[in-house]
C-alpha positions in Angstrom: 0.0 0.0 0.0 1.4 3.4 -1.1 1.1 6.0 1.6 2.5 9.5 1.9 5.7 10.1 3.8 3.7 12.2 6.4 1.4 9.2 7.0 4.4 6.9 7.3 5.9 9.2 9.9 2.6 9.2 11.8 2.5 5.4 11.8 6.2 5.1 12.8 6.3 7.6 15.6 2.9 6.9 17.0 3.7 3.2 16.8 7.1 3.9 18.4 5.5 5.7 21.3 3.1 2.7 21.8 5.9 0.0 21.5 8.2 2.1 23.7 5.5 2.3 26.4 5.1 -1.5 26.3 8.9 -1.9 26.4 9.3 0.3 29.4 6.4 -1.2 31.2 7.9 -4.7 30.6 11.5 -3.4 31.4 12.9 -3.9 27.9 15.4 -1.8 26.0 13.8 0.8 23.7 16.0 -0.2 20.8 14.1 -3.5 20.7 10.8 -1.7 20.5 11.8 0.2 17.3 13.1 -2.9 15.6 10.0 -4.9 16.6 7.8 -2.1 15.3 9.5 -2.2 11.9 9.0 -5.9 11.6 5.3 -5.5 12.7 4.1 -2.8 10.3 6.8 -3.0 7.6 6.5 -4.6 4.2 7.0 -8.1 5.6 4.5 -7.6 8.5 1.2 -5.7 8.1 2.6 -3.8 5.1 1.3 -0.4 6.5 4.7 1.3 5.6 6.5 0.8 2.4 9.5 2.6 1.0 11.9 1.3 3.7 14.9 2.1 1.5 14.0 5.8 1.7 13.4 5.6 5.5 16.8 3.8 5.9 18.5 6.5 4.0 16.8 9.2 6.1 17.6 7.2 9.3 21.2 7.1 8.3 21.4 10.8 9.1 21.0 9.8 12.7 24.3 7.8 12.6 25.9 10.9 11.0 24.8 13.1 13.9 25.8 10.5 16.4 29.4 10.5 15.2 29.3 14.3 15.0 28.3 14.6 18.6 31.0 12.1 19.6 33.6 14.2 18.0 32.3 17.3 19.9 33.1 15.4 23.1 36.6 14.4 22.3 40.0 16.2 22.3 42.2 15.6 19.3 45.3 14.8 21.4 43.4 12.1 23.4 42.1 10.6 20.2 45.5 10.3 18.6 47.0 8.5 21.5 44.0 6.1 21.7 44.1 5.3 18.0 47.7 4.0 18.3 46.7 1.5 20.9 43.3 0.6 19.3 44.9 -0.4 15.9 46.5 -3.5 17.3 43.2 -4.6 19.0 41.0 -3.7 15.9 43.2 -5.5 13.4 43.7 -8.7 15.4 40.1 -9.0 16.5 38.8 -8.4 13.0 41.1 -11.2 11.6 39.8 -13.6 14.3 36.1 -12.8 13.7 36.6 -13.1 9.9 38.0 -16.6 10.4 35.2 -17.6 12.8 32.4 -16.4 10.4 34.1 -18.1 7.5 34.4 -21.5 9.3 30.8 -21.5 10.6 29.3 -20.6 7.1 31.4 -23.3 5.4 30.2 -25.9 7.9 26.7 -25.2 6.7 27.5 -25.8 3.1 27.8 -22.3 1.7 30.4 -21.5 -0.9 33.9 -20.1 -0.2 32.9 -16.7 -1.6 29.7 -16.6 0.5 31.5 -17.7 3.6 34.2 -15.1 3.1 31.6 -12.3 2.8 29.7 -13.6 5.8 33.0 -13.7 7.8 33.8 -10.1 6.7 30.3 -9.0 7.9 31.0 -10.4 11.3 34.2 -8.4 11.8 32.5 -5.2 12.9 30.7 -4.0 16.0 27.8 -1.7 16.1 28.6 2.0 16.3 25.0 2.8 17.2 24.6 0.1 20.0 28.1 0.8 21.3 27.8 4.6 21.5 24.0 4.9 22.1 24.4 2.8 25.3 27.5 4.7 26.5 26.8 7.3 29.1 28.1 10.6 27.8 28.6 12.4 31.1 30.0 9.5 33.1 32.1 7.3 30.9 32.6 9.1 27.7 35.3 11.4 28.9 37.1 8.5 30.5 39.4 6.0 28.9 36.7 3.5 27.9 34.9 6.0 25.6 38.1 7.0 23.9 39.1 3.3 23.3 35.7 2.4 21.9 35.6 5.3 19.5 39.1 4.6 18.3 38.3 0.9 17.5 34.9 1.8 15.9 36.6 4.4 13.6 39.2 1.8 12.6 36.5 -0.7 11.9 34.8 1.9 9.8 37.9 2.2 7.7 38.0 -1.6 7.4 34.3 -1.7 6.3 35.0 0.9 3.6 37.7 -1.4 2.3 35.4 -4.4 2.3 32.7 -2.4 0.5 35.2 -1.2 -2.1 36.2 -4.9 -2.7 32.6 -5.8 -3.2 31.9 -3.0 -5.6 35.0 -3.8 -7.6 34.1 -7.5 -7.8 30.6 -6.7 -9.0 31.7 -4.3 -11.7 34.9 -5.9 -12.8 36.7 -2.6 -12.2 40.4 -3.1 -12.0 41.1 0.3 -10.3 40.2 -0.8 -6.7 43.8 -0.4 -5.5 44.0 3.1 -6.9 40.6 4.1 -5.5 41.6 2.7 -2.1 44.9 4.6 -2.0 43.1 7.8 -2.9 40.5 7.3 -0.2 43.2 6.7 2.5 45.1 9.7 1.3 41.8 11.7 1.4 41.5 11.2 5.2 44.5 13.4 6.3 43.6 15.8 3.5 40.0 16.1 4.7 41.2 16.5 8.4 43.7 19.2 7.5 41.3 21.2 5.4 38.7 20.9 8.1 41.1 22.4 10.7 41.9 25.3 8.4 38.2 26.1 7.8 37.4 25.9 11.5 40.3 28.2 12.4 39.8 30.9 9.8 36.1 30.6 9.1 33.9 28.9 11.7 35.5 30.1 14.9 35.5 33.8 13.8 31.8 33.4 12.8 30.9 31.7 16.1 32.7 34.4 18.1 30.9 37.1 16.2 27.4 35.7 16.2 27.3 33.4 19.2 24.3 35.3 20.8 22.1 34.1 17.8 21.3 30.5 18.9 19.4 29.7 15.7 22.4 30.7 13.7 24.8 28.5 15.7 22.4 25.6 15.3 22.3 26.1 11.5 26.0 26.5 11.3 26.6 23.3 13.2 24.2 21.3 10.9 25.8 22.7 7.8 29.3 21.9 9.0 28.4 18.4 10.0 26.6 17.5 6.8 29.0 19.3 4.6 32.0 17.3 6.0 30.0 14.1 5.7 29.4 14.8 2.0 33.0 15.8 1.4 34.1 12.5 3.0 31.8 10.6 0.7 33.2 12.4 -2.3 36.7 11.3 -1.3 35.6 7.7 -1.1 35.4 7.6 2.7 32.2 7.2 4.8 29.8 10.0 5.9 30.4 8.9 9.4 34.1 9.6 9.2 33.4 13.0 7.8 30.9 13.8 10.6 33.3 12.7 13.3 36.1 14.9 11.8 33.5 17.8 11.8 32.8 17.3 15.4 36.4 16.9 16.7 37.7 19.9 14.8 35.3 22.2 16.8 35.5 20.3 20.0 37.8 22.9 21.5 35.3 25.7 20.8 33.5 27.1 23.9 30.2 26.6 22.0 30.7 22.8 21.4 28.7 21.7 24.4 25.7 24.0 23.5 25.7 22.4 20.0 25.9 18.9 21.5 22.9 19.4 23.8 20.7 20.9 21.1 21.4 18.2 18.5 20.6 15.3 20.7 16.8 15.3 20.0 17.4 15.6 16.3 19.8 12.7 16.4 17.2 10.5 18.3 14.6 11.4 15.7 16.7 10.0 12.9 17.9 7.0 14.9 14.3 5.8 15.5 13.9 5.8 11.8 17.1 3.9 11.3 16.1 1.1 13.8 12.6 1.0 12.3 14.1 0.4 8.8 16.3 -2.4 10.1 13.3 -4.3 11.4 11.1 -3.5 8.4 13.7 -4.8 5.8 13.9 -8.2 7.4 11.8 -10.9 5.6 10.5 -13.0 8.4 8.9 -15.5 5.9 12.4 -16.7 4.9 13.7 -17.1 8.4 13.0 -20.8 8.4 15.7 -21.4 5.7 18.5 -19.9 7.8 17.5 -20.0 11.4 20.0 -22.7 12.4 23.2 -21.3 10.9 22.1 -17.7 11.9 21.6 -18.8 15.5 24.9 -20.7 15.6 26.7 -17.7 14.1 25.0 -15.2 16.4 25.7 -17.3 19.5 29.4 -17.5 18.6 29.6 -13.8 18.0 28.0 -13.1 21.3 30.2 -15.6 23.1 33.6 -14.9 21.3 33.7 -11.1 20.9 33.7 -10.1 24.6 36.5 -12.4 25.8 38.5 -11.7 22.6 38.4 -7.9 23.3 39.1 -8.6 26.9 42.2 -10.6 26.1 43.5 -8.2 23.5 42.9 -5.2 25.7 44.7 -6.9 28.6 47.6 -7.4 26.2 47.9 -3.7 25.7 47.9 -3.1 29.4 44.3 -2.2 30.0 42.6 -3.0 33.3 40.6 -6.3 33.5 37.3 -4.6 34.5 37.5 -2.0 31.7 38.4 -4.8 29.1 35.3 -6.8 30.1 33.1 -3.7 30.0 34.3 -2.7 26.6 34.2 -6.3 25.3 30.5 -6.6 26.1 29.7 -3.2 24.7 31.3 -4.2 21.3 30.0 -7.8 21.5 27.6 -7.7 18.5 27.6 -7.4 14.7 27.2 -4.0 13.1 24.9 -1.9 10.9 27.8 -2.3 8.4 27.1 -6.0 8.4 23.6 -5.3 7.1 25.0 -3.0 4.4 27.5 -5.7 3.3 24.6 -8.2 3.1 22.5 -5.8 0.9 25.4 -4.8 -1.4 26.7 -8.3 -1.9 23.3 -9.7 -2.7 22.5 -6.8 -5.0 25.7 -7.5 -6.9 24.9 -11.2 -7.1 28.0 -12.2 -5.2 26.0 -14.1 -2.6 22.6 -15.7 -2.7 19.5 -14.2 -1.0 19.8 -17.0 1.5 23.4 -16.0 2.5 22.3 -12.3 2.7 19.4 -13.3 5.0 21.9 -15.3 7.1 23.9 -12.1 7.7 20.8 -10.1 8.4 19.4 -12.6 10.8 22.6 -13.2 12.7 23.2 -9.4 12.9 19.7 -8.7 14.3 20.0 -11.5 16.9 23.3 -10.1 18.1 22.0 -6.5 18.2 19.0 -7.6 20.3 20.8 -9.9 22.6 23.8 -7.5 23.1 21.4 -4.7 23.9 19.9 -6.8 26.7 23.2 -7.8 28.0 24.6 -4.2 28.2 21.4 -2.6 29.5 20.9 -5.1 32.2 24.6 -5.2 33.4 26.4 -2.0 32.7 25.7 1.8 33.1 23.6 3.1 30.2 21.3 6.1 29.5 18.4 3.7 29.1 19.1 1.3 31.9 16.1 -0.4 33.5 17.7 -0.3 37.0 18.1 3.1 38.6 21.4 2.0 39.9 22.8 1.6 36.3 21.1 4.6 34.6 23.7 7.1 33.7 23.3 9.8 31.0 
């Protein structure tokens, strides 16, 4: 059924309010409510809302704002020292998770190419789950927040490489190496250009017009989305551009005002994103992949936390911090879903293999949310003792 975007928004946000009320009354994480709503009224449920690709694209803006706000709360010097330590952990863990996903998929009879792509999809942890459940005022300015962001950014770069390989394989383009080199070169160029613009354009404008709050809000939106688009043009991801946009003005006195005022806008788009995740999942095909998806998801949930704990201990991190971070990153990622969509669209894997990635990812997102919300400090914790904003 074709409906207007206004009516779709009415169904989504009214439904989200209803499902969120039920989730809170039954002491469930809110993220679960948004995904469940998507499955319930989306194309594979009651079919009340179609056009989920458009909604997913709109919802992706929430991830962009999420990374922009993260950048606003970090200092460049702290990020640089953290990235050096995070590189070892991110690369070693990704290799292990790739091998694990490949082995499980091959055991269930999938081809080598499908197993390799499924394994690649399992390398990444969810930026949204990890950061959305991280208290901003309690933990973010401490070491765990810096380590998490460092590893997620490095995984973002790895995901870009994987997607480039998939696009190259689907088109037969022999210029993948050149494109990848240009993208990696574009990262320091983008950061350097952003610093110059901030110093000679943005900061003078903020200093002159800081009493006009609406102007500061518009300036922040333009800077965030402009850097996101610049990053995409250079072959990077919008998330990386948004993070650079945030961190380059983190030292501005107005940064915390921007952060506070953008949070409601971020949440608006993130609700759409999680709704689209649930809506795009075809429940009717779940019977074909439920066993390998369940095995893969259980392994991800069981292997990722101790792996991160062991690797972080190896780089001299405290045991309690290593466990905390391991469970916060103990799931598959929204990049896993993107890899599934891209690989299936390019006919590199079957629809069944794509559904396997989607099912395993959703299981880990749901289960990991429960684990973190019930056991660690989060802004949406059910227990008053653990609720930290």
